[in-house]
ZATI-969293 format. One line per 10 residues: number of its first residue (from 1); their letters; for each residue x negated, y negated, z of C-alpha. Coordinates in nm, 4 decimals. Each point is the difference from the previous one (the first is absolute). Layout:
N
NUM) a) X,Y,Z | ...
***
This chain:
392
1) mlaastpedd) 1.4530,2.9272,9.5961 | 0.0622,-0.1344,-0.3630 | 0.0685,0.2523,-0.3032 | -0.0422,-0.0811,-0.2891 | 0.3374,-0.0840,-0.1953 | 0.1655,-0.0967,-0.3655 | 0.0130,-0.3501,-0.0501 | 0.3692,0.0493,0.0178 | -0.0152,0.1861,0.3349 | 0.1377,-0.2977,0.2616
11) chanplhvlt) -0.1825,0.1427,0.3020 | -0.2925,-0.2794,0.0343 | 0.2383,-0.2999,-0.1752 | -0.0902,-0.2377,0.3259 | -0.2570,0.1558,0.1784 | -0.1026,-0.3253,0.0972 | 0.2733,-0.0011,0.2089 | -0.0094,0.2703,0.2623 | -0.3514,0.0108,0.1302 | -0.0194,-0.1551,0.3737
21) vpvpdhcdyg) -0.3460,-0.1438,0.1150 | -0.0426,0.0605,0.3496 | -0.2298,-0.2695,0.1304 | -0.3399,0.1399,0.1890 | 0.0114,-0.1070,0.3613 | -0.3236,-0.1596,-0.0417 | 0.1057,-0.2226,-0.2811 | 0.0158,-0.3498,0.0618 | 0.1467,-0.1367,-0.3238 | 0.3590,0.0192,-0.0709
31) rsvademhsp) 0.0750,0.1212,0.3153 | 0.1932,-0.2627,0.1149 | 0.2342,0.0388,-0.3195 | 0.0087,0.3995,0.0545 | 0.0768,-0.1134,0.4065 | 0.2255,-0.1864,-0.0727 | 0.2067,0.2340,-0.2999 | -0.0226,0.2555,0.2409 | -0.0133,0.2498,-0.2422 | -0.3399,0.0899,-0.1726
41) lrpetfvvta) -0.0662,-0.1900,-0.3178 | 0.0983,0.1277,-0.3745 | -0.3215,0.0163,-0.2315 | 0.0912,-0.3420,-0.2292 | 0.0564,-0.1547,0.3804 | -0.3304,0.1386,0.1560 | -0.2407,-0.0918,-0.3424 | 0.1621,-0.3872,0.0130 | -0.0283,-0.0843,0.4124 | -0.3395,0.2383,0.1241
51) grpartpdap) -0.3375,-0.0297,0.0235 | 0.0425,-0.4159,0.0430 | -0.0976,-0.1746,0.2434 | 0.1861,-0.0959,0.4063 | 0.3447,-0.2174,-0.0711 | -0.1496,-0.3444,0.1963 | 0.0385,-0.3525,-0.1001 | -0.1896,-0.0648,-0.2745 | -0.1388,0.3112,-0.0807 | -0.0688,0.1605,-0.3720
61) lntpivpass) 0.2433,0.2205,-0.1674 | -0.3009,0.2350,-0.0740 | -0.2945,0.0243,0.1101 | -0.2715,-0.1648,-0.1037 | -0.3235,0.0587,-0.1670 | -0.2904,0.0664,0.2581 | -0.3287,0.0157,-0.1533 | -0.2156,0.1041,0.2068 | -0.2124,0.3461,0.0906 | -0.0618,-0.0993,0.3816
71) fiaggpmeya) 0.2216,-0.0748,0.2527 | -0.0772,-0.1457,0.3569 | -0.0593,0.2868,0.2768 | 0.2505,0.1352,0.2198 | 0.3523,0.0818,-0.2063 | 0.0804,0.3497,-0.2194 | -0.2032,-0.1730,-0.3850 | -0.3806,-0.0625,0.1307 | -0.0898,0.1062,-0.3998 | 0.1900,-0.0482,-0.2844
81) redapsahal) -0.0326,0.3815,-0.1075 | 0.1225,0.1048,0.3147 | 0.3521,-0.2326,0.0075 | 0.1002,-0.4069,-0.1592 | 0.3135,-0.1370,0.0381 | 0.0983,0.0628,-0.3758 | -0.1636,0.2971,-0.0409 | 0.2725,0.0931,0.3600 | 0.3079,-0.1746,-0.1540 | 0.0359,0.1827,-0.3341
91) eevlgglegg) -0.0785,0.3174,0.2230 | 0.2492,-0.0526,0.1917 | 0.2576,-0.0505,-0.2805 | -0.1505,0.3463,-0.1822 | 0.0218,0.2018,0.2957 | 0.3663,-0.0904,0.0947 | 0.1154,0.0733,-0.3266 | -0.1287,0.3599,0.0072 | 0.0281,0.0442,0.3979 | -0.3934,0.0200,0.0710
101) satvfssgma) -0.2728,-0.1505,0.0580 | -0.1702,-0.1893,-0.2803 | -0.3369,-0.0780,-0.0733 | -0.1080,-0.2210,-0.3521 | -0.3030,0.0842,-0.2158 | -0.1876,-0.2383,-0.2967 | 0.1788,0.2696,-0.2425 | 0.1783,0.3318,-0.0569 | -0.2844,0.1835,-0.0474 | -0.2019,-0.1271,0.3056
111) aagaamdlvp) 0.3424,0.1316,0.1886 | 0.0190,0.3394,-0.1433 | -0.3720,-0.0209,0.0528 | 0.0299,0.0025,0.3890 | 0.2573,0.2526,-0.0224 | -0.2333,0.2357,-0.1626 | -0.2350,-0.0687,0.2508 | 0.2598,0.1444,0.3167 | -0.0753,0.3790,-0.0883 | -0.3056,0.1842,0.1120
121) ngavivapsa) -0.2591,0.1402,-0.2192 | 0.1478,0.2650,-0.1909 | 0.3493,-0.0706,0.0207 | 0.2054,0.1464,-0.2527 | 0.2620,-0.2874,-0.1284 | 0.3151,0.0725,-0.2488 | 0.0239,-0.2871,-0.2597 | 0.2513,0.0004,-0.2854 | -0.0780,0.0956,-0.3779 | 0.0390,-0.3369,-0.0854
131) aytgvavrlr) -0.0517,-0.3624,0.2648 | -0.1653,-0.2894,-0.0350 | -0.3402,-0.0023,-0.2246 | -0.1963,-0.1418,0.2409 | 0.1485,0.2694,0.3055 | -0.0369,0.2907,-0.2535 | -0.3597,-0.1137,-0.0590 | -0.1487,-0.0479,0.3117 | 0.2262,0.3485,0.1654 | -0.2432,0.1712,-0.3358
141) elhaigriel) -0.2707,-0.1623,0.1217 | 0.0050,0.0828,0.3285 | 0.0941,0.3670,-0.0821 | -0.3337,0.0391,-0.1954 | -0.2330,-0.0902,0.2705 | 0.1261,0.1794,0.2364 | 0.2029,-0.2292,0.1759 | 0.3025,0.1454,-0.0520 | 0.1845,0.2889,-0.1005 | 0.2894,-0.1325,-0.2519
151) rivevdrtqd) 0.3426,0.1898,-0.1029 | 0.1902,-0.1603,-0.2872 | 0.3584,0.0727,0.0507 | 0.3288,-0.1307,-0.2033 | 0.1480,-0.1267,0.2820 | 0.3610,-0.0004,-0.1870 | -0.0751,0.3957,0.0623 | 0.0414,0.0266,0.3698 | -0.0334,0.3660,0.1108 | -0.3884,-0.0684,-0.2369
161) vvdacsgahl) -0.0511,-0.3008,0.2189 | 0.1688,0.2277,0.3136 | -0.2798,0.2679,-0.0718 | -0.2897,-0.2445,-0.0763 | 0.0450,-0.1533,0.3494 | -0.1250,0.3483,0.1376 | -0.3334,-0.1583,0.2030 | -0.0158,-0.3131,-0.1044 | -0.1134,-0.2789,0.1621 | 0.2175,-0.2936,-0.1349
171) lwlesptnpl) 0.2536,0.0030,-0.3484 | -0.0048,-0.2955,-0.2523 | 0.3188,-0.0906,-0.1013 | 0.1528,-0.2485,-0.2434 | 0.4071,0.0044,-0.0567 | 0.0346,-0.1194,-0.2929 | -0.3286,0.0945,-0.1250 | -0.2470,-0.2037,-0.2596 | 0.1052,0.0249,-0.2728 | 0.2016,0.3140,-0.0216
181) lqvadlpaci) 0.2585,-0.1161,0.2295 | 0.0135,0.3347,0.2041 | 0.2232,-0.0758,0.3272 | -0.1018,0.2668,0.3442 | 0.2235,0.1552,0.1616 | -0.1863,-0.1863,0.2684 | 0.1700,0.1239,0.3836 | -0.0107,0.2907,-0.1906 | -0.3995,0.0199,-0.1312 | -0.0909,-0.2517,0.3229
191) daahangala) 0.1559,0.3176,0.2688 | -0.2073,0.2133,-0.1933 | -0.3196,-0.1937,0.1055 | 0.1067,-0.0432,0.3321 | 0.0421,0.3678,0.0498 | -0.3592,0.0671,-0.1169 | -0.1510,-0.2766,0.2328 | -0.0813,-0.2540,-0.2915 | 0.0669,-0.3979,-0.0401 | 0.2964,-0.1185,-0.2382
201) lvdntfatpm) -0.1392,-0.2674,-0.1983 | 0.2713,-0.1456,-0.2588 | -0.0650,-0.2834,-0.2673 | 0.3458,-0.2321,0.0598 | -0.1770,-0.2347,-0.2920 | 0.2210,0.0806,-0.2672 | 0.3393,0.0144,0.2140 | -0.0637,-0.2479,0.2236 | 0.1850,-0.0244,0.3838 | 0.2767,-0.2062,-0.1650
211) lqrpiqdgad) 0.1072,0.4100,-0.1395 | -0.2482,0.2399,0.1515 | -0.1055,-0.0081,0.3822 | -0.2449,0.3542,0.0178 | -0.0559,-0.0784,0.3913 | 0.3506,0.1186,0.0486 | -0.0627,0.3224,-0.2329 | -0.2641,0.0785,0.2709 | -0.3131,-0.1297,-0.1575 | -0.3199,-0.1040,0.2066
221) ivlhsvtkal) -0.1331,-0.2732,-0.2422 | 0.1534,-0.1638,-0.3351 | -0.2051,-0.2522,-0.1934 | 0.1218,-0.2606,-0.2227 | -0.2010,-0.1662,-0.2618 | 0.1478,-0.3089,0.1368 | -0.1980,-0.1403,-0.3539 | 0.2772,0.0752,-0.1547 | 0.4079,0.0136,0.0819 | -0.0281,-0.1237,0.3322
231) sghsdllmga) -0.1789,-0.2822,-0.1069 | 0.1264,-0.0503,-0.3114 | -0.1411,-0.2365,-0.1928 | -0.3564,0.1708,-0.1552 | -0.1972,-0.2707,0.1812 | -0.2152,0.1779,0.2843 | -0.0946,0.3443,0.0925 | 0.0267,0.1350,0.2771 | 0.1057,0.3602,0.2273 | 0.1916,0.1169,0.2958
241) liaadpglae) 0.0110,0.3196,0.2229 | 0.2928,0.0082,0.2183 | -0.0220,0.3087,0.2865 | 0.2557,0.0935,0.2074 | -0.1851,0.0652,0.2978 | -0.1845,-0.2943,0.2203 | -0.3348,0.2804,0.0226 | -0.0077,0.0388,-0.3251 | 0.0631,-0.3232,-0.1354 | -0.3133,-0.1036,0.2408
251) rirsrrvllg) -0.2285,0.2655,-0.1834 | 0.1583,-0.1751,-0.3639 | -0.1018,-0.3618,0.1208 | -0.3527,0.1255,0.1221 | -0.0975,0.1641,-0.3750 | 0.0716,-0.4354,-0.0833 | -0.2177,-0.1433,0.2671 | -0.2817,0.2642,-0.1441 | 0.0893,0.0837,-0.3308 | 0.0003,-0.3919,-0.0550
261) gatsafdcyl) 0.3457,-0.0337,-0.1516 | 0.1383,-0.2766,0.1104 | 0.1846,-0.2616,-0.1897 | 0.0575,-0.3729,-0.0064 | 0.1855,-0.2304,0.1628 | 0.1146,-0.1806,-0.3795 | 0.0994,0.4044,-0.1437 | 0.1790,0.0249,0.3265 | 0.1478,-0.3674,-0.0492 | 0.1915,0.1372,-0.3601
271) alrgirtlal) 0.0731,0.3771,0.1064 | 0.2671,-0.2108,0.2380 | 0.1174,-0.1772,-0.2097 | 0.0522,0.2426,-0.2237 | 0.1618,0.1718,0.1560 | 0.2503,-0.2135,0.1535 | 0.1599,0.0695,-0.3454 | -0.0664,0.3823,0.0238 | 0.3855,0.1125,-0.0129 | 0.1077,-0.2425,-0.2181
281) rieqaqasar) -0.2908,0.1453,-0.2665 | 0.1603,0.3537,0.0684 | 0.3377,-0.0726,-0.0691 | -0.0448,-0.1814,-0.3042 | -0.3448,0.2496,-0.1173 | 0.1993,0.3060,0.0642 | 0.3249,-0.1292,-0.1604 | -0.2372,-0.0411,-0.3427 | -0.1134,0.3091,0.0063 | 0.3180,0.1702,0.0569
291) fvverlrahp) 0.1497,-0.1908,-0.3208 | -0.3066,0.0396,-0.2228 | -0.0599,0.3432,0.0740 | 0.3789,0.1164,-0.1054 | -0.0664,-0.1251,-0.3302 | -0.3532,0.1168,-0.0405 | 0.1095,0.3413,0.0167 | 0.1590,-0.0427,-0.2936 | -0.2420,-0.1594,-0.2122 | -0.1009,0.1961,-0.2729
301) avsrvrypgf) -0.3753,-0.0703,0.0280 | -0.0293,0.0512,0.3447 | -0.0140,0.4314,0.0699 | 0.0055,-0.0079,0.4272 | 0.1257,-0.2335,0.2034 | -0.1261,0.0012,0.3894 | 0.1905,-0.1332,0.2761 | 0.1069,0.1058,0.3102 | 0.3395,-0.1753,0.0428 | -0.1839,-0.2532,0.2476
311) gtiaaietag) -0.2805,-0.2942,0.0256 | -0.1351,-0.2309,-0.2791 | -0.2408,0.2329,-0.2036 | 0.0987,0.2559,-0.2238 | -0.2066,0.1587,-0.3417 | 0.0920,0.1066,-0.3498 | -0.2216,0.1811,-0.2349 | 0.0181,-0.0877,-0.4243 | 0.1027,0.2134,-0.2544 | -0.2872,-0.1156,-0.1535
321) gpnaadsvcr) -0.2251,0.1059,0.2126 | -0.2621,-0.1759,0.1631 | -0.0668,-0.2485,-0.3440 | 0.3616,-0.0526,0.0540 | -0.0575,-0.1113,0.3917 | -0.3051,-0.2627,-0.0810 | 0.2243,-0.1075,-0.2854 | 0.2949,-0.0857,0.2586 | -0.2821,-0.1794,0.2352 | -0.1174,-0.2134,-0.2444
331) qtriwthats) 0.3186,-0.1503,-0.1485 | 0.2146,-0.0763,0.3421 | 0.0190,-0.3851,0.0463 | 0.2046,0.0034,0.3102 | -0.1675,0.3214,0.1289 | -0.4159,-0.0444,0.0868 | -0.1849,0.2254,-0.0850 | -0.2845,0.0281,0.3010 | -0.0029,0.2674,0.2716 | 0.1185,-0.0037,0.3761
341) lggvesller) 0.3351,-0.0551,0.0946 | 0.2558,-0.1905,0.2535 | 0.0737,-0.2883,-0.1132 | 0.2019,-0.2598,-0.0767 | -0.1116,-0.0085,-0.4315 | 0.0812,0.3775,-0.1359 | -0.3279,0.1564,-0.0874 | -0.0636,0.3513,-0.2217 | -0.2758,0.1631,-0.0858 | -0.0852,0.3725,-0.1667
351) rrrwalestt) -0.1643,0.1595,0.2668 | -0.2233,0.2049,-0.1317 | -0.2360,-0.3114,-0.1597 | -0.1529,0.0781,0.3014 | -0.2504,0.3072,0.0032 | -0.0101,0.0593,0.3807 | 0.3934,0.0413,-0.0209 | 0.1275,0.3286,0.0763 | 0.0220,0.3071,-0.2527 | 0.3742,0.0405,0.0704
361) vpeslirlsf) 0.0638,-0.3271,-0.0891 | 0.1270,0.0343,-0.3598 | -0.1714,-0.2458,-0.3387 | 0.3137,-0.1499,-0.0571 | 0.0985,-0.0781,0.3574 | 0.0995,-0.3677,0.0460 | 0.0404,-0.1196,0.3293 | 0.2934,-0.2521,0.0644 | -0.0336,-0.2595,0.2973 | 0.3137,-0.1783,-0.0237
371) giehaddlwa) -0.0398,-0.4274,0.1310 | 0.3108,-0.2078,0.0576 | 0.0480,-0.1415,-0.3080 | 0.3813,0.0100,-0.2144 | 0.0444,0.4237,-0.0340 | 0.2311,-0.0940,-0.3804 | -0.3929,-0.1987,-0.1118 | -0.1887,0.3527,0.2212 | 0.1452,0.2004,-0.2403 | -0.0156,-0.2032,-0.3321
381) dlsaaldasp) -0.3639,-0.0423,0.0533 | -0.0624,0.3499,0.0196 | 0.2692,0.1115,-0.2525 | -0.1653,-0.1942,-0.3011 | -0.3366,0.1343,0.0887 | 0.1133,0.3637,0.0063 | 0.1812,-0.0609,-0.3149 | -0.2831,-0.1214,-0.1748 | -0.2366,0.2654,0.0831 | -0.1288,0.2790,-0.1855
391) de) 0.1737,0.3383,-0.0199 | -0.3535,0.2074,0.0374
***
């Protein structure tokens, strides 16, 4: 469990070098490396070695793109909604990183929709007050039509979460939350869900398994928008659900088959290629985030900085209000004014420009997604835009 810290706190200074990832028994990729080392692979090694073809003479280093919807009868795949070579390789990597069984989907929202479909009619779902907009809107829609009962909580108020779990079927957490960057006490919240017979789902898109592994804290399901940091190049849409229990994983896979959320072979190839550099990208982007955040705290045009002490996402509120925030977004030259996050390029946007964004998000809040550019250049660009922003 990662606790919030200040930029000066070095408790997470080297998070990539302490986590080990055991290779699952069913994983054929990277096993020879793990066996030779006689120890679990560290995540920096696992993201490079896992999900590759067997090491035989003249075998390709990368899992080939297989553009096929059907497979010759008699094997385990049969049809691409069920399984496919490119998807299988990616799922081995994601499952190994998070410590469960992964299923990939055509988008993050397809994965989220499959998770929502796991609960019965009238089920109680406990969810964050501010969360990924698509998830928040869909949960409110399901509540409005009587499909679920929705209970909204602040995830950083642990006792409120514990109380809300009474009679719940599913606890839906983000930590850190999008875009307010609240951090939940995952073990305590998950324990409360389980004490009430509920499943616990954690959206781990912001932290990634490089910095946080919710299944180790007891989560039943981990959700990822693979579109974001995992793939890391802003060139595909994809989601994933990773289940701790094999039986639950089969239920999730059936949602993909029946709801049609399969992804393409080419997108799986791109995502797997992006994951190869995940450790390096997170390390660089997190270092830049800490560097820039420390300076943002002293800038007179910034009224508040939100950063949990780890990760690649921060948020600021401009002292001049929403007009100043819009001005900052227009005037940067290295930072790109665009939605989404987690790519190699640094992005920023005023979140309340979206009509469906939660009203709990301040009008002047700018979400910052740190890429892999040099930290000095990022700061020079952002500080110049802040200097030029109006006071009111």
